[in-house]
KOLDO-512360 format. One record per residue (C-alpha): residue number from 1; x negated, y, z negated. Coordinates in Angstrom, 2 decimals. Layout:
BEGIN
R  resi       c1       c2       c3
R   NUM        X        Y        Z
...
//
This chain:
BEGIN
R  resi       c1       c2       c3
R     1  -118.26   120.77  -136.12
R     2  -115.05   122.66  -135.65
R     3  -113.76   124.13  -139.12
R     4  -110.26   123.35  -139.75
R     5  -107.46   120.97  -138.07
R     6  -107.73   120.88  -134.35
R     7  -104.15   120.53  -132.79
R     8  -104.51   118.42  -129.38
R     9  -101.10   118.74  -127.29
R    10  -101.40   116.22  -123.94
R    11   -99.45   114.27  -121.86
R    12   -98.22   111.23  -123.37
R    13   -99.24   108.60  -120.51
R    14  -101.24   109.07  -117.31
R    15  -101.75   106.83  -114.19
R    16  -104.95   107.82  -112.01
R    17  -105.90   106.49  -108.82
R    18  -105.35   106.05  -105.45
R    19  -101.82   104.12  -104.83
R    20  -100.74   105.36  -108.46
R    21   -97.24   106.77  -106.88
R    22   -96.43   103.14  -105.67
R    23   -96.02   102.21  -109.75
R    24   -92.80   104.82  -109.84
R    25   -90.59   101.50  -110.04
R    26   -92.49   100.71  -113.22
R    27   -91.71   104.21  -114.27
R    28   -88.28   104.16  -113.61
R    29   -87.87   101.08  -115.62
R    30   -89.73   102.50  -118.85
R    31   -87.33   105.57  -118.89
R    32   -84.22   103.19  -118.23
R    33   -83.42   106.06  -115.63
R    34   -80.06   105.06  -113.51
R    35   -79.70   108.89  -111.98
R    36   -83.45   110.44  -110.69
R    37   -83.31   114.31  -109.27
R    38   -86.66   115.08  -107.32
R    39   -87.73   118.79  -107.19
R    40   -90.35   119.37  -104.65
R    41   -90.93   121.90  -101.43
R    42   -90.81   122.22   -98.10
R    43   -94.89   121.63   -97.40
R    44   -94.61   118.88   -99.34
R    45   -91.18   117.46   -97.36
R    46   -92.79   118.28   -94.02
R    47   -95.86   115.92   -95.28
R    48   -93.67   113.15   -95.32
R    49   -94.17   112.78   -99.40
R    50   -91.08   113.39  -100.52
R    51   -89.24   110.88   -97.97
R    52   -92.04   108.32   -99.20
R    53   -91.17   109.01  -103.02
R    54   -87.66   108.32  -102.32
R    55   -88.20   105.39  -100.82
R    56   -90.35   103.98  -103.34
R    57   -87.76   105.53  -105.98
R    58   -84.36   104.20  -104.29
R    59   -84.92   100.24  -105.07
R    60   -84.94   100.94  -108.96
R    61   -82.56   103.32  -109.47
R    62   -78.49   104.27  -109.13
R    63   -78.90   107.17  -107.57
R    64   -81.74   109.31  -106.28
R    65   -81.22   112.93  -105.30
R    66   -83.58   116.15  -104.72
R    67   -84.21   119.94  -104.29
R    68   -86.87   120.55  -101.70
R    69   -86.39   124.53  -101.38
R    70   -88.57   125.30  -104.01
R    71   -90.63   128.68  -103.49
R    72   -93.97   129.20  -103.75
R    73   -95.15   131.80  -106.62
R    74   -91.45   130.97  -108.36
R    75   -89.10   133.87  -108.85
R    76   -86.03   133.78  -111.18
R    77   -83.70   133.36  -108.31
R    78   -85.67   130.33  -106.97
R    79   -85.49   128.39  -110.18
R    80   -81.71   129.21  -110.31
R    81   -81.39   127.70  -106.85
R    82   -83.12   124.53  -108.13
R    83   -81.23   124.62  -111.57
R    84   -77.69   124.79  -109.70
R    85   -79.07   121.64  -107.30
R    86   -80.07   119.62  -110.73
R    87   -76.53   120.66  -112.44
R    88   -74.67   119.36  -109.36
R    89   -76.57   116.39  -109.31
R    90   -74.92   115.22  -112.68
R    91   -76.15   112.91  -115.58
R    92   -79.92   113.04  -114.46
R    93   -81.66   111.21  -116.99
R    94   -85.41   111.40  -115.19
R    95   -86.80   114.45  -113.24
R    96   -89.70   114.17  -111.22
R    97   -91.51   117.19  -109.78
R    98   -93.67   116.22  -106.87
R    99   -95.67   119.54  -105.57
R   100   -98.30   121.95  -106.95
R   101   -97.83   124.24  -109.87
R   102   -94.68   126.15  -108.39
R   103   -92.91   123.07  -108.22
R   104   -93.83   121.72  -111.72
R   105   -93.15   125.15  -113.20
R   106   -89.56   125.37  -111.31
R   107   -88.83   121.69  -112.48
R   108   -89.85   123.02  -116.33
R   109   -87.83   126.12  -116.20
R   110   -84.60   124.33  -114.47
R   111   -85.06   121.45  -116.84
R   112   -84.67   123.96  -119.79
R   113   -81.85   125.72  -118.77
R   114   -80.08   122.72  -117.60
R   115   -80.31   121.06  -121.19
R   116   -80.04   124.28  -123.41
R   117   -78.28   126.77  -121.68
R   118   -78.30   130.45  -120.91
R   119   -80.66   131.76  -118.52
R   120   -84.39   131.50  -118.30
R   121   -85.36   135.02  -119.50
R   122   -83.71   133.93  -122.86
R   123   -86.72   131.79  -123.07
R   124   -89.55   134.41  -122.15
R   125   -92.29   134.01  -124.34
R   126   -92.80   137.42  -126.36
R   127   -89.01   138.33  -126.49
R   128   -87.35   138.96  -129.58
R   129   -84.93   136.47  -130.39
R   130   -86.47   133.92  -127.99
R   131   -84.35   131.26  -127.50
R   132   -85.11   127.61  -129.05
R   133   -85.74   124.75  -126.53
R   134   -84.12   121.61  -128.23
R   135   -83.83   119.13  -125.56
R   136   -85.03   118.22  -122.20
R   137   -84.63   115.46  -119.38
R   138   -87.97   113.59  -119.36
R   139   -90.10   114.39  -116.64
R   140   -92.76   112.88  -114.78
R   141   -95.32   115.09  -112.78
R   142   -96.80   114.24  -109.55
R   143   -99.14   116.83  -108.94
R   144   -99.76   117.55  -105.04
R   145  -102.35   120.32  -105.50
R   146  -105.44   120.25  -107.64
R   147  -105.73   123.05  -109.07
R   148  -102.68   124.44  -111.83
R   149  -102.67   121.95  -114.33
R   150   -99.31   122.27  -114.86
R   151   -98.51   118.77  -115.37
R   152  -100.74   118.83  -118.47
R   153   -99.91   122.39  -120.19
R   154   -97.24   123.78  -122.39
R   155   -96.50   126.67  -120.05
R   156   -94.12   127.13  -117.26
R   157   -94.75   130.63  -115.19
R   158   -92.15   132.52  -113.15
R   159   -91.99   135.62  -111.45
R   160   -89.03   138.49  -112.74
R   161   -89.18   140.76  -109.54
R   162   -87.07   143.50  -111.00
R   163   -90.25   144.09  -113.16
R   164   -93.02   142.90  -110.72
R   165   -94.40   140.86  -113.46
R   166   -95.20   137.11  -113.87
R   167   -94.03   136.00  -117.10
R   168   -93.90   132.45  -118.98
R   169   -92.42   130.32  -121.51
R   170   -94.92   128.43  -123.90
R   171   -93.27   125.15  -125.53
R   172   -95.27   121.87  -126.47
R   173   -92.34   119.94  -124.98
R   174   -92.91   121.30  -121.66
R   175   -95.92   118.85  -121.25
R   176   -95.09   116.09  -118.92
R   177   -93.99   113.09  -120.50
R   178   -95.66   111.15  -117.54
R   179   -98.27   112.07  -115.27
R   180   -99.24   110.45  -111.92
R   181  -102.26   111.45  -110.46
R   182  -102.58   109.80  -106.95
R   183  -105.31   111.56  -104.87
R   184  -103.56   109.97  -101.78
R   185  -101.11   112.59  -102.02
R   186  -103.22   115.61  -102.26
R   187  -104.82   114.35   -98.90
R   188  -102.71   116.70   -96.64
R   189  -103.51   119.88   -98.25
R   190  -105.07   122.51   -95.91
R   191  -108.34   123.62   -96.50
R   192  -107.53   126.92   -97.83
R   193  -104.92   125.68  -100.22
R   194  -107.82   123.17  -101.36
R   195  -109.62   125.95  -101.66
R   196  -107.83   128.25  -103.37
R   197  -106.24   125.44  -106.25
R   198  -109.82   124.14  -106.85
R   199  -111.05   127.74  -107.91
R   200  -107.69   127.66  -110.07
R   201  -109.02   124.73  -111.70
R   202  -112.46   126.08  -112.25
R   203  -110.82   129.27  -113.87
R   204  -108.97   127.21  -116.31
R   205  -111.97   125.16  -117.02
R   206  -114.16   128.17  -117.27
R   207  -111.72   129.99  -119.16
R   208  -111.34   127.32  -121.82
R   209  -114.71   126.73  -122.35
R   210  -115.84   130.59  -123.32
R   211  -112.52   130.67  -125.44
R   212  -112.70   131.72  -128.81
R   213  -109.97   129.16  -129.56
R   214  -112.24   126.36  -127.85
R   215  -113.20   123.07  -130.05
R   216  -114.95   119.84  -129.42
R   217  -111.94   118.34  -127.30
R   218  -111.63   121.21  -125.20
R   219  -115.29   121.91  -124.52
R   220  -115.49   117.99  -123.10
R   221  -112.69   118.19  -120.89
R   222  -113.68   121.46  -119.70
R   223  -117.63   120.79  -119.21
R   224  -116.32   117.69  -117.28
R   225  -114.04   119.54  -115.33
R   226  -116.70   122.04  -114.09
R   227  -119.08   119.19  -113.13
R   228  -116.62   117.74  -111.02
R   229  -115.69   120.65  -109.48
R   230  -119.13   121.65  -108.79
R   231  -119.88   118.17  -107.31
R   232  -116.80   117.53  -105.32
R   233  -114.94   120.75  -104.12
R   234  -117.06   121.66  -101.42
R   235  -116.34   118.23   -99.85
R   236  -112.63   118.25  -100.66
R   237  -112.37   121.40   -98.33
R   238  -114.18   120.62   -95.61
R   239  -113.21   116.91   -95.46
R   240  -109.72   116.28   -96.78
R   241  -109.68   112.55   -96.12
R   242  -112.61   111.84   -98.64
R   243  -110.47   110.55  -101.12
R   244  -113.48   110.25  -103.74
R   245  -113.49   114.20  -103.61
R   246  -109.96   114.24  -103.73
R   247  -109.86   112.14  -106.79
R   248  -112.30   113.86  -108.54
R   249  -110.82   117.21  -107.83
R   250  -107.30   115.87  -109.17
R   251  -109.01   114.65  -112.39
R   252  -110.79   117.83  -112.82
R   253  -107.46   119.89  -112.45
R   254  -105.83   117.64  -115.29
R   255  -108.60   117.84  -117.66
R   256  -109.04   121.57  -117.27
R   257  -105.11   122.03  -117.79
R   258  -105.28   120.05  -120.76
R   259  -108.40   122.19  -122.29
R   260  -107.07   125.58  -121.11
R   261  -103.22   124.38  -122.64
R   262  -104.97   123.49  -126.04
R   263  -107.62   126.43  -126.32
R   264  -106.26   129.65  -124.43
R   265  -107.17   131.47  -121.24
R   266  -108.81   134.93  -121.12
R   267  -108.48   138.24  -119.08
R   268  -109.25   136.36  -115.75
R   269  -105.45   135.28  -116.06
R   270  -104.24   138.17  -117.63
R   271  -105.62   140.38  -114.02
R   272  -104.74   137.47  -111.79
R   273  -101.01   136.95  -113.21
R   274  -100.57   140.66  -113.03
R   275  -101.69   140.84  -109.20
R   276   -99.77   137.87  -108.35
R   277   -96.31   139.36  -109.82
R   278   -96.93   142.57  -108.55
R   279   -98.14   141.24  -104.76
R   280   -97.17   137.77  -104.62
R   281  -100.72   136.81  -104.00
R   282  -101.20   132.55  -104.61
R   283  -102.08   132.34  -108.42
R   284  -105.68   130.14  -107.18
R   285  -106.77   133.49  -104.87
R   286  -106.22   135.92  -107.42
R   287  -108.13   133.58  -109.93
R   288  -110.99   133.35  -107.55
R   289  -110.94   136.97  -107.06
R   290  -110.92   138.15  -110.68
R   291  -113.16   135.24  -111.82
R   292  -116.68   136.55  -111.17
R   293  -116.19   140.31  -112.56
R   294  -114.66   139.03  -115.71
R   295  -117.43   136.08  -115.99
R   296  -119.99   138.94  -115.79
R   297  -117.82   141.28  -118.19
R   298  -118.21   138.37  -120.83
R   299  -121.36   136.60  -120.36
R   300  -123.01   138.77  -123.36
R   301  -120.49   137.43  -126.13
R   302  -121.08   133.70  -124.83
R   303  -124.66   133.46  -123.58
R   304  -125.73   130.00  -124.21
R   305  -122.18   128.55  -122.39
R   306  -122.24   130.74  -119.41
R   307  -125.71   129.41  -119.23
R   308  -124.45   125.90  -119.76
R   309  -122.01   126.65  -116.61
R   310  -125.19   127.52  -114.44
R   311  -126.41   124.23  -115.16
R   312  -123.29   122.34  -114.60
R   313  -122.64   123.99  -111.63
R   314  -126.57   123.00  -110.58
R   315  -128.71   126.31  -111.25
R   316  -132.03   125.92  -112.70
R   317  -132.08   127.69  -115.54
R   318  -135.42   126.31  -116.72
R   319  -137.53   128.85  -118.94
R   320  -134.81   131.71  -118.19
R   321  -133.86   134.17  -120.85
R   322  -130.43   133.83  -122.25
R   323  -128.85   136.54  -120.61
R   324  -130.63   136.04  -117.48
R   325  -129.63   132.00  -117.30
R   326  -126.12   133.37  -118.16
R   327  -125.90   135.75  -115.10
R   328  -126.66   132.31  -113.11
R   329  -123.28   131.24  -113.57
R   330  -121.76   134.56  -112.23
R   331  -123.91   133.55  -108.86
R   332  -122.78   130.19  -108.81
R   333  -119.36   130.88  -108.96
R   334  -119.52   133.69  -105.97
R   335  -121.57   131.19  -104.12
R   336  -119.08   128.46  -104.34
R   337  -116.08   130.59  -103.20
R   338  -117.85   132.12  -100.27
R   339  -118.62   128.41   -99.43
R   340  -115.10   127.47   -99.11
R   341  -114.06   130.57   -97.61
R   342  -111.76   132.66   -99.98
R   343  -111.55   136.30  -100.08
R   344  -114.12   138.12  -101.92
R   345  -112.49   141.58  -102.67
R   346  -109.02   142.72  -103.72
R   347  -108.51   144.98  -100.39
R   348  -108.68   141.73   -98.27
R   349  -105.62   140.52   -99.81
R   350  -103.56   143.85   -99.33
R   351  -103.99   144.98  -103.04
R   352  -103.75   148.99  -102.62
R   353  -106.59   151.08  -104.77
R   354  -103.29   153.52  -105.68
R   355  -101.65   150.52  -107.71
R   356  -104.56   150.17  -109.81
R   357  -102.98   152.56  -112.67
R   358  -100.09   150.43  -111.97
R   359  -101.63   146.85  -112.70
R   360  -103.53   147.87  -115.62
R   361  -100.08   149.31  -117.03
R   362   -99.03   145.97  -116.52
R   363  -101.99   143.75  -117.73
R   364  -102.89   145.75  -120.83
R   365  -100.14   144.46  -123.31
R   366  -101.21   141.35  -122.69
R   367  -105.08   141.69  -122.11
R   368  -106.01   140.87  -126.20
R   369  -103.75   138.08  -127.24
R   370  -105.82   135.60  -125.25
R   371  -108.80   133.51  -126.11
R   372  -111.04   135.99  -124.49
R   373  -114.32   136.59  -126.00
R   374  -114.38   140.24  -125.92
R   375  -111.64   142.49  -126.47
R   376  -110.61   145.11  -123.55
R   377  -109.70   148.61  -123.14
R   378  -107.27   149.84  -120.53
R   379  -110.94   151.44  -119.01
R   380  -112.22   148.29  -118.69
R   381  -109.47   146.67  -116.85
R   382  -109.43   149.25  -114.48
R   383  -113.22   148.71  -113.97
R   384  -112.67   144.97  -113.41
R   385  -110.52   145.83  -111.14
R   386  -112.03   148.39  -108.76
R   387  -115.10   146.60  -109.15
R   388  -113.46   143.68  -107.52
R   389  -111.74   145.95  -105.03
//
């Protein structure tokens, strides 16, 4: 049993199942909301999901307005545009984010500044004299991808293009007040996005499970998430209309989000977010690329847990020694990534070998403040990038 007191932060209420979004009227009434503001993106809008949400929300609210220009991997400037639209809507008393992690993070950031003033950089994690978050508009999160788990996390992530740096804000208030997990709204995801976001969720689950800050609650959530992903991701990629697989992936993403939000990630995220900020490569892709190399690096520090990951992913580890069994987890992750046709090397996504020194310099200050099971040197970060190149 874990020693000490465990603190578990998670959404207050969750609706899960096909058709969950149709209960939005109940949600609007629960919050006694009159003026609803929806944040989404063009892909979700083109899929008809924004229109559907407006149609089911409008009978229950006095006014429904929206912003659907969220950028993938949102920048400070993208957040400012969403903020301007939110302010223009006036007296918003319920915020709904409909989209993937970029949409939910943009909604969180715009909410922070709209209600507390200043600029988003004033709230940046690690900043001296970081500004406090005192008040937020109630936030309902409706994920349309199964990967980031942002609906369940204490984080909001954004890119500062000036520094070529992906930064974030950490605060328990950023967890959505209510989450609606409807697999029907994820059915329009194309295969490549399903694959990348699914590997994002797997990264969250694995890093949460092997984190030095893990506990009984996060382990249980991470284990279930890994099982669901191993069983369902290939199906969700190859047959997007399989609502059972879509539901399993949405639930896995949510569970992994709660798990890593409460146990911390490791250096997969340090390396991946540095790549994302520098090159604007989608987060799920960078996580997928870095995950096997980092697992290999970490496995000696958590042999039993990595062996368990191998079992959860369908590997036969009977009669294998601890390290050999642990190594099977790396092989299983690599095989999954190949099966769903994701890039296998950094050079495939435009990373330049000449930039590795700059990437290491950006990543290193954050590398040893995570839950990673091994401390890492600058030289080892370089080796991890070079090994994945």
